[in-house]
N, C-alpha and C positions, 0 to 999 in steps of 0.2 A: 206293324212297322211304325205307323204314325203314332200309335200309342207309346211305343218305346222312345221315339224322338221327343214326344211331349214329356215323358218321365225324365229324360236326360235334360231337357230344357229347364225343368223345375228343380231337379236334384243338384246340378252343378252350382247354380247360384245359391241354393240353400246350404250346400256344404261350405261354400266360401264364406257366407254370412255367419254360419255357425262357428267356423274357425276364427273369424275376426272377433266375434263376441267372446269366445273363450279366451283369446289373447287379451282382449280389453279388460276383462274382469280378473285375469290372472289365474285361470284354471290351469293346473299343471299338465294334465293329460286329458285330452278329449279324443276319444276314439269314435270316429264317425265312419261307419262302413256302409257302403252301398254295394251290395253283392253284384248287382248288374253292372256297376262301374269299376269294381275291383280297385277302389281308391281309398286305402286306409290313411287317415290323417292323424298326426300326433304332434303335440308341442315339443316332445323330446328332441326331435330333429331341429326345431327352431332354437331351443336352448343350447344345443351343441353349436349351432351357427353363431349365437351370441358369444359363447365362450371363445370361439375361434376369432371373432371380430375383436373381442377384448384383448386377446393375446397379441393380435397384430397391432392394435393401437398401443399397447404397452411396449412392444418391441420398437415401434416407430419413436415413441417418446424416449426410450433408452438410447437409441441411435442418435437422436437429436442432442440429448444430454452429453453423450460421449463426444460428439463433435464440438459442443460448446466447451467441454472440459479440455479438449486438445487445444482449442483456440486460446483459452485462458492460460494454459500451461505455456504455450508459445509466447504470449504477451508477457508473462512473468519472467521467462528466460530472457527475453529481449530487455526487460527492465533491469534485470540483474547485470547483464552485460553493460548496459548504459551506466548503471550506478558504479560498477567497477571502473569503467573508463573515466567517469567524472572524478572519482576518488583519486585515481592515479594522476589525473591532470591537476587536481587541487594540490596534491603532495608535491608535484614538480614546481608549481608556482610558489608554494611555501618555501621550498628550498632556494629558489631564486631570490625571494624576499629576504630570507635569512642571510644569504650571501651578500646581498646589498647592504643589509644592516651591519654585517661584520665589517664592511668597508666604510662605515660611517654615514650611510644614507639613512635618514629617518623617514623612510618611504611612506608609511601609513599615517604620519602626523599631518596636521594642516600645513599648507604652504609648501608641499613637496618635500623639502629638506628640513621642515620643522622650524623655519626661521621666525615665525610669529608665535611660537611656543617658547616660553622662557626655559633656560637651561636649569633643570632641576635634577639633583642627584638624590637617590633614595636607596633603601635596603628592603628586601622582601622579608617581612616579619613573620608571615604565616602563609600556608598554602592549604586550600580546601580542594581535594581531588574529586569533587562532585562533577556532574556534567552540565555545563562546561566548567572546567576548573577555574577557580578564583584565587586571587592572592590579596594579601593585605600589605600595603606599602607604608613605610615609616614617615611619609610626608602627607600634609593635608592642606587645608585652606590657608593656614598661617604661612605656608611655603609657596602660596600662589598656585596650588594645584586646582584645576577645574575639571568638571565632568567632561569626558571625551578625550582628555589628554592621553597620549600613548607613550608608554615607557618601553624601552628596549631593555631586556634583562640579560645580564651577562655574568659569567663566573670567571674571574681573572680577566684574560683577554678574549675569552671564547664567548660568542653570542649564543644565548640559550633560547630566547623566545621574545614574544611581543605581548604586552598587556594594555588594555584600554580601561581607563578609570571610569567606573560607573557610579560610585558614591564617594563623596568627599566629606570627611569629618574635619574637625579643627586641627588635629595633629596627625591624622592618618587617613588613608583612602583605601577603597576596595576596588579591584579591577578584575575584569574577565580576561582569561588567557585567550588571545586571538590565535596564536599558533606557536609551536616550538620547533626548534631545529630537529631534524630527523634523529630519532632515538635519544632525544634530550628531554629532561624534566626540570621544571623550575622548582627550586628548593628554598626553604627559609635560609637567610644569610646571603643569597645572591644579590648582586648589585643591580640597580636599575637607574635609567636616566632618560630624560626626554630627548637629549641630543648625545650623539656619540662622537662629536667633532674633536 
């Protein structure tokens, strides 16, 4: 009996160290059998555990990525709603400005009603529909036009839009379209003026 205990005391640590050595050097299968222990050891079971652990880690990463995707999708939806609200608000303000322009208020020019801007009448010579749209006006430095002046564009008695001068030539100037009346488009031949008094 004492001999058997001694054999067990030596065999169990020996089996454990053999298994650790086999795992350390990467041996795929180590079958160590001790008939009196009835303890077969194999790395195949350990490889199965590694695969299961890898599958669990992959599943956890996938769940985290799906949560992040849902969060980003919600953020994108919120931004879309905010963008739509901002566009709607901008359009409403453009309509108010257009209405004020129709009534003779040169709202966007310097000095509120544009009193410090000389009264200059012009024609729209050309329109470039790039983004943002630009127009060429028939007046320039010779007519006292300066960069930053704003022209109200109209067709007959109907207000069409607002243009801010960005480049001034000797006889013509180029401006960016600030806004147009809803469903309106500035065209060559439209009239423009710094004041609509």
